[in-house]
C-alpha beads as a LAMMPS data file, in Angstrom:
LAMMPS data file: protein, C-alpha beads

251 atoms
250 bonds

1 atom types
1 bond types

-500.0 500.0 xlo xhi
-500.0 500.0 ylo yhi
-500.0 500.0 zlo zhi

Masses

1 110.0

Atoms # bond

1 1 1 363.761 246.291 -156.586
2 1 1 364.723 245.431 -160.157
3 1 1 363.456 241.887 -160.733
4 1 1 364.510 241.546 -164.380
5 1 1 366.577 238.448 -165.187
6 1 1 368.969 238.283 -168.132
7 1 1 367.506 235.113 -169.642
8 1 1 364.670 232.652 -169.198
9 1 1 367.278 229.975 -168.441
10 1 1 368.579 232.025 -165.511
11 1 1 365.043 232.569 -164.244
12 1 1 364.224 228.832 -163.974
13 1 1 367.692 227.506 -163.174
14 1 1 366.766 226.579 -159.601
15 1 1 363.652 224.546 -160.476
16 1 1 364.587 221.050 -159.339
17 1 1 363.363 217.544 -160.133
18 1 1 360.029 216.851 -158.448
19 1 1 359.125 220.527 -158.069
20 1 1 355.497 221.636 -158.082
21 1 1 354.884 224.273 -160.758
22 1 1 351.791 226.409 -161.334
23 1 1 351.586 227.456 -164.990
24 1 1 349.361 230.178 -166.391
25 1 1 347.489 230.159 -169.665
26 1 1 344.037 229.375 -170.997
27 1 1 344.165 227.031 -173.959
28 1 1 347.012 228.535 -175.982
29 1 1 346.335 232.060 -174.705
30 1 1 348.807 233.589 -172.282
31 1 1 351.053 230.525 -172.076
32 1 1 354.612 231.216 -170.818
33 1 1 356.207 229.370 -173.730
34 1 1 359.741 230.719 -173.328
35 1 1 359.897 229.813 -169.649
36 1 1 358.527 226.345 -170.422
37 1 1 361.157 225.867 -173.136
38 1 1 363.862 226.985 -170.710
39 1 1 362.586 224.551 -168.098
40 1 1 362.670 221.782 -170.702
41 1 1 366.252 222.683 -171.624
42 1 1 367.245 222.621 -167.943
43 1 1 366.450 218.905 -167.758
44 1 1 364.123 219.192 -164.746
45 1 1 361.945 216.070 -164.465
46 1 1 359.215 214.450 -162.347
47 1 1 357.454 217.824 -162.268
48 1 1 354.083 218.205 -160.565
49 1 1 352.210 220.700 -162.709
50 1 1 349.129 222.722 -161.789
51 1 1 347.525 224.277 -164.862
52 1 1 344.112 224.587 -166.486
53 1 1 345.274 222.400 -169.364
54 1 1 348.512 220.744 -170.460
55 1 1 349.202 222.425 -173.779
56 1 1 348.223 221.418 -177.284
57 1 1 350.014 220.338 -180.444
58 1 1 353.695 221.035 -179.730
59 1 1 353.067 224.169 -177.711
60 1 1 353.197 225.071 -174.043
61 1 1 353.288 222.273 -171.484
62 1 1 352.969 219.738 -174.307
63 1 1 356.733 220.197 -174.754
64 1 1 357.434 218.909 -171.238
65 1 1 354.705 216.280 -171.452
66 1 1 356.058 214.759 -174.675
67 1 1 359.525 214.566 -173.117
68 1 1 358.193 212.608 -170.142
69 1 1 359.150 215.343 -167.676
70 1 1 355.745 215.624 -165.975
71 1 1 354.758 213.148 -163.281
72 1 1 351.475 214.665 -162.144
73 1 1 348.954 217.160 -163.515
74 1 1 346.338 219.019 -161.510
75 1 1 343.999 220.597 -164.041
76 1 1 340.508 220.861 -165.424
77 1 1 340.759 220.220 -169.165
78 1 1 342.400 217.594 -171.376
79 1 1 340.910 218.846 -174.625
80 1 1 342.501 217.690 -177.875
81 1 1 345.875 216.823 -176.344
82 1 1 346.109 213.188 -177.436
83 1 1 349.462 212.621 -175.725
84 1 1 347.999 213.841 -172.441
85 1 1 345.112 211.372 -172.797
86 1 1 347.464 208.542 -173.812
87 1 1 349.795 208.996 -170.845
88 1 1 346.870 209.258 -168.435
89 1 1 345.094 206.134 -169.695
90 1 1 348.318 204.127 -169.884
91 1 1 349.184 204.846 -166.267
92 1 1 352.288 206.895 -167.060
93 1 1 350.796 210.099 -165.686
94 1 1 348.872 210.908 -162.513
95 1 1 346.030 213.354 -163.120
96 1 1 343.757 215.172 -160.690
97 1 1 340.800 216.613 -162.583
98 1 1 339.102 219.563 -160.862
99 1 1 336.093 221.708 -161.828
100 1 1 337.511 224.755 -163.579
101 1 1 336.140 227.329 -161.146
102 1 1 337.338 225.268 -158.197
103 1 1 340.845 225.109 -159.654
104 1 1 340.859 228.885 -160.072
105 1 1 339.723 229.428 -156.482
106 1 1 342.179 226.858 -155.068
107 1 1 345.043 228.774 -156.681
108 1 1 343.709 232.133 -155.514
109 1 1 343.085 230.848 -151.996
110 1 1 346.584 229.419 -151.729
111 1 1 348.077 232.722 -152.833
112 1 1 345.906 234.625 -150.338
113 1 1 346.996 232.407 -147.447
114 1 1 343.634 230.634 -147.159
115 1 1 344.253 226.919 -146.456
116 1 1 340.799 225.644 -147.488
117 1 1 337.266 226.712 -148.402
118 1 1 333.822 225.215 -148.992
119 1 1 332.136 225.193 -152.409
120 1 1 328.947 223.607 -153.803
121 1 1 330.770 222.563 -156.996
122 1 1 331.174 218.785 -157.099
123 1 1 328.759 217.887 -154.305
124 1 1 326.994 214.600 -155.071
125 1 1 329.650 213.559 -157.589
126 1 1 332.953 211.681 -157.434
127 1 1 334.665 215.039 -156.941
128 1 1 333.322 214.970 -153.383
129 1 1 332.581 211.263 -152.901
130 1 1 335.941 210.054 -154.200
131 1 1 336.679 207.393 -156.789
132 1 1 337.929 209.553 -159.653
133 1 1 340.874 207.825 -161.363
134 1 1 344.103 209.598 -160.406
135 1 1 346.176 206.927 -162.100
136 1 1 345.122 204.118 -164.442
137 1 1 346.822 200.731 -164.474
138 1 1 347.219 200.643 -168.257
139 1 1 344.804 197.720 -168.602
140 1 1 341.485 199.485 -168.288
141 1 1 341.481 199.563 -164.505
142 1 1 342.216 202.139 -161.831
143 1 1 345.489 201.932 -159.929
144 1 1 344.863 204.964 -157.697
145 1 1 341.553 206.712 -157.007
146 1 1 340.790 210.065 -155.423
147 1 1 339.773 210.021 -151.747
148 1 1 336.463 211.273 -150.414
149 1 1 336.372 214.891 -149.246
150 1 1 334.649 216.464 -146.283
151 1 1 331.101 217.652 -147.008
152 1 1 329.395 220.084 -144.628
153 1 1 325.973 221.672 -144.669
154 1 1 325.448 225.422 -144.437
155 1 1 321.891 226.794 -144.274
156 1 1 320.555 223.527 -145.596
157 1 1 322.934 223.332 -148.564
158 1 1 325.850 220.855 -148.751
159 1 1 329.335 222.098 -149.615
160 1 1 332.577 220.230 -150.233
161 1 1 335.857 221.234 -148.605
162 1 1 338.627 222.091 -151.088
163 1 1 342.242 222.848 -150.211
164 1 1 344.124 225.936 -151.353
165 1 1 347.073 225.269 -153.681
166 1 1 350.634 226.450 -153.114
167 1 1 353.453 225.459 -155.448
168 1 1 357.232 225.668 -155.349
169 1 1 357.217 228.016 -158.317
170 1 1 354.908 229.568 -160.902
171 1 1 355.449 230.455 -164.553
172 1 1 353.214 233.106 -166.138
173 1 1 353.016 235.357 -169.186
174 1 1 351.877 238.977 -169.223
175 1 1 351.240 241.491 -171.995
176 1 1 353.081 244.176 -170.038
177 1 1 355.198 244.325 -166.922
178 1 1 357.571 246.679 -165.175
179 1 1 360.860 246.051 -163.411
180 1 1 359.093 245.764 -160.057
181 1 1 356.950 242.873 -161.328
182 1 1 353.634 244.703 -161.696
183 1 1 351.769 242.933 -164.502
184 1 1 348.996 243.567 -167.025
185 1 1 347.345 240.660 -168.875
186 1 1 345.478 240.682 -172.163
187 1 1 341.904 239.405 -172.357
188 1 1 341.562 235.635 -171.721
189 1 1 345.232 235.411 -170.735
190 1 1 343.992 236.970 -167.498
191 1 1 341.880 233.894 -166.644
192 1 1 344.548 231.810 -164.907
193 1 1 347.819 233.748 -165.059
194 1 1 347.193 236.025 -162.036
195 1 1 345.948 233.071 -159.974
196 1 1 348.905 230.857 -160.891
197 1 1 351.260 233.720 -160.056
198 1 1 349.692 234.130 -156.610
199 1 1 350.094 230.416 -155.833
200 1 1 353.841 230.229 -156.509
201 1 1 356.373 230.625 -153.706
202 1 1 358.722 231.872 -156.438
203 1 1 356.931 233.377 -159.443
204 1 1 358.572 234.070 -162.794
205 1 1 356.822 236.226 -165.403
206 1 1 357.729 236.553 -169.057
207 1 1 356.460 239.870 -170.403
208 1 1 355.780 240.880 -173.970
209 1 1 356.516 244.519 -173.170
210 1 1 358.877 245.604 -170.390
211 1 1 358.348 249.142 -169.087
212 1 1 359.828 251.240 -166.315
213 1 1 358.254 251.529 -162.840
214 1 1 355.519 254.152 -162.918
215 1 1 354.706 253.638 -166.606
216 1 1 351.721 251.447 -165.727
217 1 1 348.811 253.334 -164.187
218 1 1 348.263 251.782 -160.728
219 1 1 344.576 251.373 -161.572
220 1 1 345.565 249.311 -164.626
221 1 1 347.703 246.779 -162.731
222 1 1 346.089 243.326 -162.798
223 1 1 348.670 241.701 -160.497
224 1 1 350.883 243.681 -158.106
225 1 1 354.597 243.008 -158.036
226 1 1 354.492 241.604 -154.507
227 1 1 353.461 238.281 -156.091
228 1 1 356.236 238.320 -158.733
229 1 1 359.875 237.567 -157.974
230 1 1 361.505 237.424 -161.419
231 1 1 360.760 239.075 -164.756
232 1 1 361.996 238.048 -168.203
233 1 1 361.581 240.440 -171.132
234 1 1 360.638 238.738 -174.407
235 1 1 362.064 239.734 -177.760
236 1 1 359.645 241.089 -180.349
237 1 1 359.762 237.720 -182.142
238 1 1 359.021 235.797 -178.962
239 1 1 356.192 238.166 -178.054
240 1 1 354.629 237.682 -181.488
241 1 1 354.756 233.863 -181.263
242 1 1 351.108 233.139 -180.463
243 1 1 349.629 229.854 -181.599
244 1 1 346.039 229.275 -182.727
245 1 1 344.540 225.940 -181.722
246 1 1 341.506 226.081 -184.002
247 1 1 341.321 228.651 -186.781
248 1 1 337.744 229.615 -187.640
249 1 1 336.844 231.807 -190.610
250 1 1 333.639 233.009 -192.190
251 1 1 332.872 232.990 -195.899

Bonds

1 1 1 2
2 1 2 3
3 1 3 4
4 1 4 5
5 1 5 6
6 1 6 7
7 1 7 8
8 1 8 9
9 1 9 10
10 1 10 11
11 1 11 12
12 1 12 13
13 1 13 14
14 1 14 15
15 1 15 16
16 1 16 17
17 1 17 18
18 1 18 19
19 1 19 20
20 1 20 21
21 1 21 22
22 1 22 23
23 1 23 24
24 1 24 25
25 1 25 26
26 1 26 27
27 1 27 28
28 1 28 29
29 1 29 30
30 1 30 31
31 1 31 32
32 1 32 33
33 1 33 34
34 1 34 35
35 1 35 36
36 1 36 37
37 1 37 38
38 1 38 39
39 1 39 40
40 1 40 41
41 1 41 42
42 1 42 43
43 1 43 44
44 1 44 45
45 1 45 46
46 1 46 47
47 1 47 48
48 1 48 49
49 1 49 50
50 1 50 51
51 1 51 52
52 1 52 53
53 1 53 54
54 1 54 55
55 1 55 56
56 1 56 57
57 1 57 58
58 1 58 59
59 1 59 60
60 1 60 61
61 1 61 62
62 1 62 63
63 1 63 64
64 1 64 65
65 1 65 66
66 1 66 67
67 1 67 68
68 1 68 69
69 1 69 70
70 1 70 71
71 1 71 72
72 1 72 73
73 1 73 74
74 1 74 75
75 1 75 76
76 1 76 77
77 1 77 78
78 1 78 79
79 1 79 80
80 1 80 81
81 1 81 82
82 1 82 83
83 1 83 84
84 1 84 85
85 1 85 86
86 1 86 87
87 1 87 88
88 1 88 89
89 1 89 90
90 1 90 91
91 1 91 92
92 1 92 93
93 1 93 94
94 1 94 95
95 1 95 96
96 1 96 97
97 1 97 98
98 1 98 99
99 1 99 100
100 1 100 101
101 1 101 102
102 1 102 103
103 1 103 104
104 1 104 105
105 1 105 106
106 1 106 107
107 1 107 108
108 1 108 109
109 1 109 110
110 1 110 111
111 1 111 112
112 1 112 113
113 1 113 114
114 1 114 115
115 1 115 116
116 1 116 117
117 1 117 118
118 1 118 119
119 1 119 120
120 1 120 121
121 1 121 122
122 1 122 123
123 1 123 124
124 1 124 125
125 1 125 126
126 1 126 127
127 1 127 128
128 1 128 129
129 1 129 130
130 1 130 131
131 1 131 132
132 1 132 133
133 1 133 134
134 1 134 135
135 1 135 136
136 1 136 137
137 1 137 138
138 1 138 139
139 1 139 140
140 1 140 141
141 1 141 142
142 1 142 143
143 1 143 144
144 1 144 145
145 1 145 146
146 1 146 147
147 1 147 148
148 1 148 149
149 1 149 150
150 1 150 151
151 1 151 152
152 1 152 153
153 1 153 154
154 1 154 155
155 1 155 156
156 1 156 157
157 1 157 158
158 1 158 159
159 1 159 160
160 1 160 161
161 1 161 162
162 1 162 163
163 1 163 164
164 1 164 165
165 1 165 166
166 1 166 167
167 1 167 168
168 1 168 169
169 1 169 170
170 1 170 171
171 1 171 172
172 1 172 173
173 1 173 174
174 1 174 175
175 1 175 176
176 1 176 177
177 1 177 178
178 1 178 179
179 1 179 180
180 1 180 181
181 1 181 182
182 1 182 183
183 1 183 184
184 1 184 185
185 1 185 186
186 1 186 187
187 1 187 188
188 1 188 189
189 1 189 190
190 1 190 191
191 1 191 192
192 1 192 193
193 1 193 194
194 1 194 195
195 1 195 196
196 1 196 197
197 1 197 198
198 1 198 199
199 1 199 200
200 1 200 201
201 1 201 202
202 1 202 203
203 1 203 204
204 1 204 205
205 1 205 206
206 1 206 207
207 1 207 208
208 1 208 209
209 1 209 210
210 1 210 211
211 1 211 212
212 1 212 213
213 1 213 214
214 1 214 215
215 1 215 216
216 1 216 217
217 1 217 218
218 1 218 219
219 1 219 220
220 1 220 221
221 1 221 222
222 1 222 223
223 1 223 224
224 1 224 225
225 1 225 226
226 1 226 227
227 1 227 228
228 1 228 229
229 1 229 230
230 1 230 231
231 1 231 232
232 1 232 233
233 1 233 234
234 1 234 235
235 1 235 236
236 1 236 237
237 1 237 238
238 1 238 239
239 1 239 240
240 1 240 241
241 1 241 242
242 1 242 243
243 1 243 244
244 1 244 245
245 1 245 246
246 1 246 247
247 1 247 248
248 1 248 249
249 1 249 250
250 1 250 251
């Protein structure tokens, strides 16, 4: 099945207001910028985003965040995104902060059809006990706090129950992909992109290099096409557009 779409706009045209969206990327690495820009242009609002972070500077999900299109973020890192922090502390944005490994496993579990799992991460903290601020009231208080989660003991060790994540759609970026949706990711772009792709009921991948079926060695496939429903081929200029959050040089 040829899953290639003509444009990024076509690929996200059916993402509606209030949709839940898993978005790949790790910092500024492997972020599906063209799909995010197309989603911004579509006017979709009140989005419930699941992503490791929410972009930085004017890149990635920061585009949607600055436009007020995101209602809720499930993630593990705020970083240097001052607008993210401002909206969270002012009560404009609901945020569920999750340990990074737990977020990765919740996405993977959802994609694998596993409804929940137990993990030691977060036991003895507000992650398990509840009370983490999901939404602030804008005056230094908490308007909505996280609930307590089930904790169960296995072989004398306590574990907290975490739910798998499924989203209406997922947006990811791959270094290479074929027309059947088989994808290859580059280095740290592989951290969250395959997991986000698995979690989406409809997954859209922008690929830096589009190849024909059979051109990717099966042993080299990082994510099989069964998880990918639409593919958008980037232009050479779009593929080369890779931001650097902090440039470090040596003398």
